[in-house]
TORGULO-365493 format. One line per field, with one value per residue (C-alpha): residue number from 1; y, z, x; residue in one letter. Coordinates in steps of 0.2 Angstrom, whole numbers. Each point is the difference from the previous one (the first is absolute). Example, Ala and Ser with C-alpha at 12.3 -4.5 7.8 and 13.67 -1.06 7.14 Angstrom:
2
i	1,2
v	-22,17
w	39,-3
u	62,6
aa	a,s
This chain:
480
i	1,2,3,4,5,6,7,8,9,10,11,12,13,14,15,16,17,18,19,20,21,22,23,24,25,26,27,28,29,30,31,32,33,34,35,36,37,38,39,40,41,42,43,44,45,46,47,48,49,50,51,52,53,54,55,56,57,58,59,60,61,62,63,64,65,66,67,68,69,70,71,72,73,74,75,76,77,78,79,80,81,82,83,84,85,86,87,88,89,90,91,92,93,94,95,96,97,98,99,100,101,102,103,104,105,106,107,108,109,110,111,112,113,114,115,116,117,118,119,120,121,122,123,124,125,126,127,128,129,130,131,132,133,134,135,136,137,138,139,140,141,142,143,144,145,146,147,148,149,150,151,152,153,154,155,156,157,158,159,160,161,162,163,164,165,166,167,168,169,170,171,172,173,174,175,176,177,178,179,180,181,182,183,184,185,186,187,188,189,190,191,192,193,194,195,196,197,198,199,200,201,202,203,204,205,206,207,208,209,210,211,212,213,214,215,216,217,218,219,220,221,222,223,224,225,226,227,228,229,230,231,232,233,234,235,236,237,238,239,240,241,242,243,244,245,246,247,248,249,250,251,252,253,254,255,256,257,258,259,260,261,262,263,264,265,266,267,268,269,270,271,272,273,274,275,276,277,278,279,280,281,282,283,284,285,286,287,288,289,290,291,292,293,294,295,296,297,298,299,300,301,302,303,304,305,306,307,308,309,310,311,312,313,314,315,316,317,318,319,320,321,322,323,324,325,326,327,328,329,330,331,332,333,334,335,336,337,338,339,340,341,342,343,344,345,346,347,348,349,350,351,352,353,354,355,356,357,358,359,360,361,362,363,364,365,366,367,368,369,370,371,372,373,374,375,376,377,378,379,380,381,382,383,384,385,386,387,388,389,390,391,392,393,394,395,396,397,398,399,400,401,402,403,404,405,406,407,408,409,410,411,412,413,414,415,416,417,418,419,420,421,422,423,424,425,426,427,428,429,430,431,432,433,434,435,436,437,438,439,440,441,442,443,444,445,446,447,448,449,450,451,452,453,454,455,456,457,458,459,460,461,462,463,464,465,466,467,468,469,470,471,472,473,474,475,476,477,478,479,480
v	-100,8,15,-9,-11,15,9,-14,-5,17,-1,-18,4,14,-11,-14,12,7,-18,-4,-1,17,-2,6,19,4,6,-6,16,-2,-17,6,15,-12,-10,15,6,-17,-1,18,-6,-16,11,12,-15,-9,16,-5,19,16,2,16,-7,-15,12,11,-16,-6,17,3,-17,2,17,-5,-15,12,-13,13,7,19,7,-3,-19,2,-5,13,11,2,15,-8,-15,12,9,-16,-4,17,2,-5,15,12,-9,12,-14,-5,17,1,-16,8,16,-10,-8,18,3,-16,7,16,-9,-10,15,12,-14,4,-18,-6,14,-5,-18,5,11,-13,-12,12,3,-18,-11,-4,-15,-14,5,18,-4,-10,15,12,-11,0,18,4,-9,8,17,-2,-11,14,7,-15,-12,-12,-10,-7,18,4,-16,-8,16,11,-9,-16,9,8,-15,-13,9,-4,-19,-1,12,-13,-15,-6,-6,-12,-14,4,5,6,-1,12,15,-2,-12,10,17,-7,-8,16,10,-11,-3,19,5,-12,9,18,-4,-3,15,13,-1,9,-13,-13,2,-14,9,14,-13,-8,17,3,-17,4,17,-8,-14,12,16,7,-3,13,-2,-7,15,0,4,-14,-12,6,0,-18,-6,10,-12,-16,8,7,-16,-10,13,-1,-19,-4,4,-7,-16,-2,4,-14,-14,4,9,6,-9,17,13,15,10,15,2,3,18,4,-6,9,16,-2,-3,16,10,-6,6,17,13,-2,8,12,-14,-11,13,4,-19,-1,15,-7,-16,8,11,-15,-9,15,3,-19,1,17,6,-14,12,12,-12,-18,-11,-1,19,3,-12,9,17,-6,-7,17,8,-13,5,19,-1,-11,-14,-11,6,-4,-11,-10,-2,-5,-12,-9,-17,-8,13,0,-19,-1,13,-10,-16,6,9,-15,-11,12,0,-20,-1,12,-10,-15,10,8,-17,-7,-13,7,1,-17,-8,10,-6,-18,2,10,-15,-12,13,2,-4,6,15,16,-1,-18,5,15,-9,-14,11,9,-16,-7,15,0,-18,-1,10,-17,-2,17,7,17,11,9,-16,-6,16,1,-18,-2,16,3,-17,1,18,-7,-14,12,11,-15,-3,11,10,0,17,0,15,-9,-17,9,8,-17,-7,14,3,-18,2,6,-13,-15,3,-8,-17,-6,4,7,8,18,10,1,-18,-8,13,-5,-18,0,7,-17,6,-10,-18,-5,-11,14,13,-11,-4,18,5,-11,4,19,-1,-8,13,14,-6,-4,18,8,-11,6,18,-2,-8,10,17,3,3,14,7,2,12,12
w	-70,-12,4,3,13,8,1,7,14,10,-2,6,15,5,-2,10,15,-2,3,15,17,9,15,17,1,-18,-9,-16,-8,6,-8,-16,0,3,-15,-11,7,-3,-17,-4,7,-11,-15,3,-1,-15,-9,-10,-1,3,18,2,-8,13,14,-6,-3,18,8,-10,4,19,-1,-10,11,16,8,9,16,4,13,14,-5,-8,-18,-11,-10,-19,2,13,-11,-15,12,4,-18,-4,17,-7,-12,14,8,-1,-2,-16,-7,5,-11,-14,0,2,-16,-8,7,-9,-16,3,1,-16,-10,4,-2,17,5,-15,2,18,-5,-14,11,12,-13,-7,17,7,-15,-4,12,4,18,-4,-14,13,12,-15,-3,18,3,-15,9,17,-7,-7,14,11,-14,-10,10,-15,0,-17,-7,10,-4,-15,-8,4,5,-10,-17,3,8,-14,-13,10,-1,-19,-2,7,-9,16,-6,8,-12,0,15,11,15,-8,7,-5,15,13,-6,-1,18,7,-7,7,17,2,-5,13,13,-5,-1,19,4,-3,3,-17,-8,-3,-2,13,13,-1,0,16,9,-4,8,15,3,-1,12,12,-2,17,-3,-8,-19,-7,-10,-14,12,12,-14,-6,18,2,-16,-2,9,-8,-17,-1,5,-13,-13,2,1,-15,-13,11,3,-18,-5,10,-1,-18,-8,-17,-11,-6,12,-11,-11,-8,-13,13,5,-18,-5,14,-4,-18,6,11,-15,-10,14,-1,14,15,-4,10,3,7,12,5,3,11,10,2,6,12,6,3,9,12,4,4,11,9,-4,8,13,-13,-14,0,-13,-12,0,-3,-16,-6,2,-10,-13,-2,-2,-13,-10,2,-4,-15,6,-5,-7,5,-15,7,16,-7,-13,13,0,12,13,-1,-1,16,9,-3,4,17,5,-2,9,15,1,-1,13,12,-2,8,16,-1,-2,15,-8,4,19,0,-9,10,16,-6,-6,16,10,-8,3,18,11,-13,3,-9,-9,-6,-6,-10,-8,-4,-8,-10,-6,-5,-10,-9,-5,-4,-16,-8,-3,-7,-17,5,15,-1,2,14,9,-1,5,14,8,7,8,8,6,8,8,8,6,9,10,15,-1,-19,-7,-16,-7,2,-7,-15,-4,2,-12,-13,0,-7,-15,-12,5,-1,-19,-2,5,-17,-18,2,17,-6,-15,-9,4,-16,-11,7,1,-18,-7,0,8,16,0,8,13,4,2,12,10,1,5,15,5,-2,8,15,1,-2,13,13,-2,1,14,11,-2,0,17,8,-9,-6,18,2,-17,1,16,-9
u	-52,-13,-9,-17,8,8,-17,-9,12,-2,-19,0,10,-12,-15,8,4,-18,-7,11,-8,3,12,-4,4,-3,-15,-7,4,18,2,-8,12,15,-6,1,16,9,-7,7,17,0,-5,14,12,-8,-4,-15,-4,11,4,-9,-16,1,1,-14,-11,3,-3,-16,-7,3,-8,-15,-3,2,12,10,-9,-2,13,-13,-2,-17,-4,7,-11,1,10,12,2,5,11,9,2,8,10,17,-1,1,15,15,13,-9,2,18,3,-9,11,16,-4,-1,18,5,-8,10,16,-4,-7,15,13,7,0,9,13,3,3,12,10,3,5,12,8,0,-2,18,2,-13,-2,-2,-12,-11,0,-4,-16,-4,2,-11,-14,4,-1,-17,-7,-7,-11,-6,-11,-1,16,-5,0,16,10,-7,-6,15,16,-2,-2,17,9,-6,11,16,2,-2,14,12,-8,-10,-17,-12,5,19,10,-14,12,12,-10,-18,-5,9,-8,-17,1,6,-14,-14,8,4,-18,-6,10,-4,-18,1,11,-13,-18,-3,12,-14,-19,-4,10,-13,-15,8,1,-18,-5,11,-8,-17,5,7,-9,5,18,12,0,17,7,13,14,-6,2,16,8,-6,6,17,12,-6,-3,17,8,-10,3,19,-1,-10,14,14,-8,-5,17,7,-13,-5,15,0,14,5,6,5,-13,9,-14,-14,5,3,-17,-8,9,-7,-17,1,6,-16,-11,9,1,-11,-17,-11,-13,14,6,-18,-4,16,-6,-17,6,12,-14,-11,14,4,-19,-2,15,-2,-18,-10,-7,-6,-6,-3,9,-15,-2,18,-2,-15,8,15,-11,-9,17,6,-16,2,19,-4,11,-15,-17,-18,-1,14,-9,-17,8,11,-10,12,-3,-19,0,10,-11,-16,9,8,-16,-11,13,1,-19,-1,14,-9,-16,8,1,-17,-9,9,10,18,-5,-6,14,13,-7,2,18,4,-7,13,14,-4,15,12,11,-4,17,-4,-17,5,15,-11,-13,13,8,-17,-4,17,1,-18,4,5,-18,-4,3,-5,7,-17,-10,12,-2,-19,-2,12,4,-18,0,17,-3,-17,10,12,-14,-7,16,3,16,2,4,-10,9,16,-7,-7,17,8,-12,0,18,4,-12,13,14,-12,-1,16,-6,-7,0,-18,3,-1,-4,17,4,-7,9,17,-4,-6,16,7,16,-3,-4,-17,9,12,-14,-10,16,6,-17,0,18,-2,-18,8,14,-12,-12,14,7,-17,-6,15,-4,-19,1,13,1,-18,-7,13,-2,-19,3,11
aa	m,n,r,t,v,r,a,i,l,p,i,a,v,a,a,v,v,w,l,l,p,v,p,d,g,l,t,v,n,a,m,r,y,l,g,i,f,l,g,v,i,l,a,l,i,l,e,p,l,p,n,s,a,v,g,l,i,g,c,t,l,a,g,a,l,r,l,v,p,a,p,d,g,k,v,a,t,l,g,q,s,l,g,f,t,l,s,g,f,v,d,s,t,v,w,l,i,f,v,a,y,m,f,a,m,g,y,e,k,t,g,l,g,k,r,i,a,l,l,l,m,k,k,l,g,g,k,a,l,g,l,g,y,a,a,a,f,a,d,l,v,l,a,p,f,i,p,s,n,t,a,r,s,a,g,t,v,y,p,v,v,k,n,i,p,p,m,y,g,s,l,p,e,s,e,p,r,k,i,g,g,y,l,m,w,i,c,i,a,t,t,s,v,t,s,s,m,f,f,t,g,l,a,p,n,l,l,a,l,s,l,i,n,k,a,a,p,n,a,a,p,i,l,w,m,d,w,f,w,c,m,l,p,a,g,v,i,l,f,i,l,v,p,l,i,t,y,f,i,y,p,p,t,q,k,e,f,p,e,t,p,k,w,a,a,a,e,l,e,k,l,g,s,i,t,r,q,e,i,m,m,a,l,m,a,l,t,a,l,l,l,w,i,f,g,s,k,l,l,n,a,t,m,v,a,l,v,v,l,c,l,m,v,i,l,d,v,i,n,w,n,d,v,i,s,n,k,s,a,w,n,t,l,a,w,f,a,t,l,v,a,m,a,s,g,l,a,r,v,g,f,l,k,w,l,g,a,i,f,a,g,y,l,s,g,s,s,i,f,v,i,m,f,g,l,m,a,l,f,y,f,a,h,y,f,f,a,s,l,t,a,h,t,t,a,l,m,p,v,l,l,a,t,g,m,a,v,p,g,v,d,i,r,l,l,g,m,m,l,a,g,c,l,g,i,m,g,i,l,t,p,y,g,t,g,p,s,p,v,y,y,n,t,g,y,i,e,r,k,t,f,w,t,f,g,s,v,y,g,f,i,f,f,a,v,y,a,v,f,a,m,y,w,f,p,t,a,l,k,f
């Protein structure tokens, strides 16, 4: 599909919605806003322009046309419309995502991330199963601090792991099953798990939390430790299972790899002794983690991240030029800020309340257990139709939260956590399901049919394990 068609389709969808008759219970402005919102979501999927530009265009158009009412329900003033357009930029979660990208840059610039991966390869890389766990642990260690699984897995773990198969003659066109296919699948499956284990492990997790807080402003916010306790049992089980299951259903044909520890040791020798910057980066990461866990009553998560960022600059772990030149971080800031505003606009124009009431009517008579499980399953398996976890979150989470709010007895905080917690693991479903997927898919080590089959098999296993804990453990964990 060429760029012109990809640009026309979102505009056409928006125009069609604008021309549709306005249903009872909605205003003309609500329908027009819905048209812009759907156009933005389709543009995020088709990508005729960079995602941040798409979000900014949608927000600006909705604000310029004054489609979003003032808090009192009256037509917004010019100043209030501008306030809506820029509202996402004052969302604390958006800035937490931004600072977490700086943490990722710190790991890359200091070389600490690469050193960690090589150390694990040196200690565990002599046997196939140990090699799989070494790759998995490298991702796990970085996951609490790097919210981009593309930067974490494709940018840090993959550059180390990709050197191993060729050492044993395992190439995409020659003996890929010797070790290459096994390692590549473990890497993509593991990063899907670790992306769900920590709310700072995946950027859409943070977007989801922002949407939950806006949907239930009177409920207690979901903190770092709330998420961690909820995800701990399922996360640990899945993390342990991924290399084991892969070892048995997709085994490497070679089981011993004596050269890998030697290679890792040689690479570590090239890096030299651990540097001051690496030590400081490790201390900064540990400081952030401890404050997220134990300091939530003194500083919220975003303030912790900002404090640590300032310390990183003061201590020269990174410098200010690094901060202002990090295009990915600033691009993500603009992207998520506009999406937060667009998603909140759906509630402000009354669309979510209207749609939630309709869905709730269809669900009446069902038990709370069935409703919550059904919404979670719908959210998870709908990812087959999305090439972006961010677009998926923005499009579906507000609707499903509104549906839950319209059903008496549904705990919105719990429902929100059930939906948000599965964002990472659903990335395993397809070769386009999460950022690193195309990287591992395009290596050629795993056949197309195998990638799709394993995506469905692992996707079902991930969901089955997750669903048990989401339904029976989350209600207790959120009360800790």
